[in-house]
C-alpha positions, 0 to 999 in steps of 0.5 A: 521518463516522466511518463514512466513516473506518472504511470508508477506514481498514479498506479496506471492512472488511478491517482487521477480519480478526483475523489477516493483515489487512495481508497480505490488503489488500496481496494484494487491492491487487495483484489490483485493480492487475492487473485494472485494466489489461486492456481497453486502459485507457490511463489506468491504464497511464500511470505518472503516473496510477498515481502520482496514484492512489497519492498520493490513497490516501496523503492520504485514508489519512493523514486517515482513519488519523489520525481512527481512531487517536483511537478505536482507538489508535496504529497499530491493526491495523484500519487497513490503508489504509497497506498499500494505499498502500505496495503501490500505490507498489510496483507503480507503473511495473511491467509487467503480469505476475502474476509482478511482482505476486507479487514486489512483494507479497513484497518489500513484506510483507518491508519492511513487517513487518521495518521495516529501513533507517529504516522504523520511524523513520517511525512516529515522525511520529505520527498518520495520517502516521506510520501511512502513511509507514512503509508508503510507505517500505517501498513505495519500497524494494520498488519499487526492488528490483522495478524491478531485477527488471524490468530483468533481465526474467526473463519 
């Protein structure tokens, strides 16, 4: 079971990247999110399905991150499933445009790294939930700003 938690928490090994693993995981999430839509995939375009996928990533990520924290220490750089969850939340309900993916990525990384507006406090939850929830709040802020960009419709 330890191997399963390692694979989940590191997103199939991305977390072992010595520098920038979180950014790499978020960027790959954007790419997967973008390419999941073409070809008439109505299920993935459905916002409810996007939220369900994000919730699944959150729950399984909290479980695995909690297990791996015991081995690797508190909020180890190797745990990047939280970036996948937060980035997924950022992209929910966003039109299929690469420009929105890039803006969402930049917003999410800003909030995830700077941790303003109570984001850092979420780490205080401890365990897997503490690992995940700061990125989820970063995703909420990023999503709100990204939805404003979408409403302006620059593309």
